[in-house]
N, C-alpha and C positions, 0 to 999 in steps of 0.2 A: 504494500500500500504506500503510495507516494505521500509525502508530507506536503502541507500547504506552502511551506517556505522553500520547497525544492528549487533547484536551478533548472529552469525550463529550457534555456538556450545558452550554449557556449559559442561565442564568436571568436574564431581562431584567425589571427592575422599575422603572417610572417613579415618581418621588416628587415630590409638590408639597404642601408644608405638611402633613405627616403626623407631626408630632413625637410625638403621643400613642401612636402605634402602632409606632414604629421598633424599640424594644427587644424587644417581643414578636415582631415580624416577624423580627428577627435570630435570636432563640432558636429560632423555628420552622424557619428555614432551616438552622440548625446541627443541628437534630434530624433533619431528613429529607434534607438534601443536603450533608452535611459530608464530602466526599471530594475528594482531590487532583485528580481528573480532571473536576471540575465548576468552572465559573466563574460567579460571581454579579455581574451588571452592574447597578449602581444608577445611574440617571440622575436627578440632582437638578435638577428643572425650574424653577430660579429660586425656590426656597423662601425665604420671609421670616419664618418662625415659629421659627427655631432648628433646623430639620431638618438644615441643612447642617452645623452644628457637631456634632450628634449622630452623623451619618453618618461624619464624619471621626474622631471619638473611637472609634466602633465598629471602624473600619478599623485604627486604631492599636493596639488591644488584641491583635490577632493570635492570638486564642484560638479559631481555626477552621482547618480544613484546606483548604477550597476557595480558589480564586483570587478575590480580591475586587477588582473594578474600580469605582471611583467616578468618575463623569463629571459635571461641574458645568456647567449651562447658565446663562449670565449672566441671561437674562430668561425669564419663563414663556412657553413657546412652544406648549404644549398636549400632551396625552397622545400624540397621533399623532407629533409631532415627537420626543418623548422615546423612543418605541418605535423609530422609524426610526434614531435615533442609537445606541440600544443594539444593534440588529441589525447595524448597520454595524461595530460594534466587537466583535462576537461571533465566536468561533472554533469553537464546538461543533458536533458532528455533528447535534445536536438543539438547537432554541431553544424555551425555555419562556417564555411571557408570563404574568406574575403581577402583580396589583395590590398596592399597598403597604398598603391600608387594611384588609386581613384580612376583607373581606366574603366572600371566597372562601378556603376552608381549604387551607393548604399541604399538608396530608395528602392531599387529593384530587389536588394537583399531582404528588405522589410516586407515587400510584397510576396516574395517567395516564402518567407517565414509564416506570414498570415495564411497563405494557401495551404502549407503542409500541416499546420497546427489545427486547421479547421477540417481536415480530411484524414482520419486515422488510417485509411487504406494506403495512403501515399507515404512511403518510407524514404524516398530519395528524389531530389529535384536538382537537375543541372541547369545552370544558366546557359543560354545560347545567344551568341552574337549575330547569328544568321537568320533567326526566326522572327525577330521583333520588327515592329513597325516604329520602333523608338529611334531616337537620335543616334547616329553613328558617325564616327570620324576615323577613317582608316585609309591612308594613301600608300600603304606598303603592300604592293601586289604579291610578292613572293611569300611573305609571312602569312597572308591570307590564303594563298594557294596551298602552302604546306599544311595549314590547319585543316583545310577541306579534304585534301588527299589522305591525311592521317585518319580523319573521321571516316572516310569511305573504306579504307583498309580495315579499320577497327570493326566497322559494320559487317564486312565480308567475313572476317575471322570469327566474330562472335554472334553472327545472325541478329544484329541490332539495326536500328534505324535512327541513329543519333546524328544531329547536324553539327555538333561542336564539342568534341571530346575534351579539347584543351581549355575551355572556358574556366577561369579560376574561381568563379562564383558557384558554390554548391552547398546544399544543405542535406544532412543525413540524420536519420533517426538513430537512437542509441542501439537499436537491434542490428542495424547495419554495421555500425562501428565495432560491435562485439564479434562480428563474423570475419572481419578483414584483418590482415597483418601486412602493413605497408613496409616496403624495403628499399625503394629507390629514393635517393637523397637529392636529386636535382629536379629539373622540370619534367622528367619522366614520371613524376608522381601522379600526374593527371591520368596517364595510361594505366599505371599500376592500380590506381584507385578504381577506375571504371571497369577494368577487367575483373578485379576481385568482386565487385558488386554484382556483375553479371554471372560470374561463376557460382555465386551463392544464391542465385535465382531471385534477386531483387529486381523489380522493374524500375527503370530510370525514366522519370518524367522530365520534360524540358520546358523551360520558361524563357521567353524572349527578353533580352536585356539590352540596355544602352551600352555603347562602347565608344571610348574616346582614346584612340591610340596615341601613345607617346613615342617620340623619336629617341634615338640613342643619346642625343645631346640632352634630352630631358630626363635621362636616367633609365631608359629601357635596358633590361638585363638580358633578356632572351635574344639569341643570335641565330643565324642560319645553321650554325654548327649544332645547336640544340634541335633544329628541325631535322637534320640528318640523323642525329642520335635517336630521335623519336621512332624512326623506321626500325632501328635495331631493337628498341624496347618493344615495339609491336610484335616483332618476330619472337623475342624472348618470352613475353607473357603468353603468347598463343601456342608456340611450338616446343617450349622447353619447361615452362612452369606447369607441368601436367602430372597426372597420376601415371603410374607405369602402364596401366591398361590402355589409357588414351594414347600414350607414346607408341605402344605396340600397334594400335589401330592406325595411327598415322603412317608408320612404316609400311604396314601391310597394304593399305589402300593406295599409297603412293606408288608401290611397285606394280600393282595390277592396273592402275590408271596409266602408268607409263607404257604398259603393254597395249592399252587401248590407243594411245598416241602413236604407236608404231604402225597403225593402219592408215595414217594420214601422211601425205606428202612424199617427197623423194629427196635423197641426198641431205643437204643442210636443212631443207624444209622439214624433213622427217625428224631430224634431231631436235628442231625447234618445237615441233608438236609433242614429241616425247617429253621434253622439259615442261611445256605448258600443262600437259596432262598429269605429269608428276606433281606439280604444284597443286593442281585441282584435286588430285588424290589426297594430298596432305590435308586439304580443307575438309574433304569428305571424312577423313579419319578422325577429325576433331568432333564431328557431329554424330558419327556412328561407331559403335564398338564393333569388335571383330565379327560377331555372328550376323548382325544386321548388314554390315559391310560385305559379308560373304554372299548375301543375297544378290547384291549388286554385281559382284564378280561372277557369280554363277550365270546370271542372265547375259552378261557381256560375253562369257565363254560360249554360251549357247548361240548367241547372235553371230559369233565368228564363223559358224558352220554354214550360214546362209549366204547365198549370192556369190558373185564373182566380181573382182575388181572393186569399182566404186559401189557396186551393190552390197558387197560385204561391209564396206564402211558405213553405209546407210543402215544396214541391219544391226551393226554393233551399236550405233547411236540409239536406234529405236529400243533395243533390248536394254541398253544402259538406262534410259529414261524409265522404262518399265520396272527395272530392278530398283531404281531410286525411289519410285513411287511405293513399291511393296516394302522396301526397307523402312521408309517413313511410317507406313501403316503398322509394321511389326514393332517399331520403336514405341509408338503410342500405345499399342496393345499391351506390351510388357512393362510399361512405364512404372506402374505401381505394384508389380509382382516381384517375386523373389529372383526373377531372371533379369531384372532391370539393369544390373551391372554388366550384363553381357550384350545388351542391345542399345 
């Protein structure tokens, strides 16, 4: 039974060299979250520009009603590490992740909180910079492109339909927090967090938010290198951070799909098709365990006996689609049975 004076919301804000934004940040927090049952956790991630002193002075003023926790990390350890530290020190029924640079509007954070607290079926909301009809300022094409490509790849890997995996504004119920174990210390934290939420079968809702992009001269920390690293993290969380049974399924389906690819093209084209189908097989292995995946392989094998030349190729494709359909049906049929781990 929750007590009446429980902390309902923990606002976790990592800070690294944001001295120009801290006063406004604090005023915005007071405007929207100034209640006694809310805690604001600031993680000073080894700032060297005077942010530490400003944060301490803001704490000493005590002209606020929320509980203010200031955590100082001796060295800059990355956004991911700061968020992990904040979450570990949080007590709220809900945890709100908010960036300190005000690229994302705290008014939107308040709207998200009001939405999730009024609907107990919602356990997780991600902000999205691409869904809203709200104000946006973003003149950096490649940053925008990397974000959309990463979200697309994430959706393919995890069978989701998210528009903005990398948005820093998120709110999670405590039941979600208790199921995840974050490990990435840099900007890869967004991919780490989203993948673990999906793995634990929580549905991610999205909420359109305003976005005011900062330039590097204004203190922007993320670079194109982080964009490239994000592709590595997507591969890591999808193809390596799995159970043994899932990894076996990935290897198994990759091999037989490479066999399917061998029916397409000639010469270098044939090698390209084998590679493409090998990748497709790895994705199939993520979603189907060995037994349901074997249904797909069986139908592909049967299809290979029909037709000649291009006719065989068409037959293999048709039988592949039929096998995929039956594999999905079998997976749903055995979902809540003792055989679910094999399908």
